[in-house]
N, C-alpha and C positions, 0 to 999 in steps of 0.2 A: 482492620482489614486482615484477613489471613493471608499467610504467605503461600506462594504456589508451591505445590509439592509434586515430586516425580510421580508419574502414573506407574501404577503396578503392571507388571508383565502381561496380565490378561485384561487390562482396561480397554474398552471399546475405542478409546481416542488416543491410544499410546503412539500411533504412527503419525499423528498430526501435531504440528508445532503449536498451532492455535485452535483449540477446539471451542465450539460455540459457547458451551456453558461457562468457560473461563474468560474469554477474551472479547466478547461482544460489545465491550464498553470502550474500545480504544479510541482515544481522542485524537491521535495522529499516528500515522506510520511514517517513519523516516527511513529511506533507503539510499545508501551511499554506495555507488559502484556495484550494483547487484542486478541480478536477473529480474524480469518483469513477471511477478506473480499476480496478475490482476484479479483473478477470482478471489484469492485470499485477501487482498487488500479491501475489496468490496464487502467481503464477508465479515471481517473483524472490525471494520470502522463504523463508528456510529454515523448515522446519516448526515449530521451537521458538521462533520470534522474533516481533516485534511490529510492528503497524501503529499510527502516532500520527497522529491527525487533529486539527488545530486550525482554528478559524475565528474570526478577530479580532472580527468583528461578530456572532458567535453566530447565533442563529436569524433575524436580520435580514439577514444576509450573502447576497449574490446566489448563492454557490457552496455555501451550507449544505445538507448532507444529514444527516438525523437518524442518530444512532448506531444505533438499531434497524434502520433501512433498510440501513445499511451491513453490519451483522452478518448480516442475512438474505441479502442479495446475496452476501456472502462464502461463506455456508454454515453449516450447523448446527454444525460443530465449532469455531467461533469464539465467544469470550466477549468482553465489553466492559465497561469501567469508564469512566464519563464524569463531568465536572464542568463548572460554569459559574462564572465570576467575572466580575463587572462585565457588560460586553457579551459577552465571550469565551466560547467553548465548546470543550471538547477531550474526546477519547476515546483509549483505549488499547486496542486489539483484540489478542487473542492466539489463535492456533490451538491447541486442546487436543490434537488428534491429526491426523496427516496424513490427508487425504482420497484417494480413488482417484486414481491417476495423479499424485499430488504427491510431491515428494521428502520 
């Protein structure tokens, strides 16, 4: 497998972290204490893979987004399992079937 190389300054995808040609094969996206980029998650994940979200401070964390909110934003074809332990909160979301226009 080739190593990912930096995009040249005039490349059409330079402003995107994950562009379709390079990252459409992602098996999982793991997000720890970060913002919700729902469109990007759906775009880069293969249809049969998972999104893992973890918040170290749980519901008190500044970047916490509830699992049901995440599931609704991702779309009806997504299911979720969540857990809390101590302060932390985590969820694993899986797309059950590809939606329109998805791989």
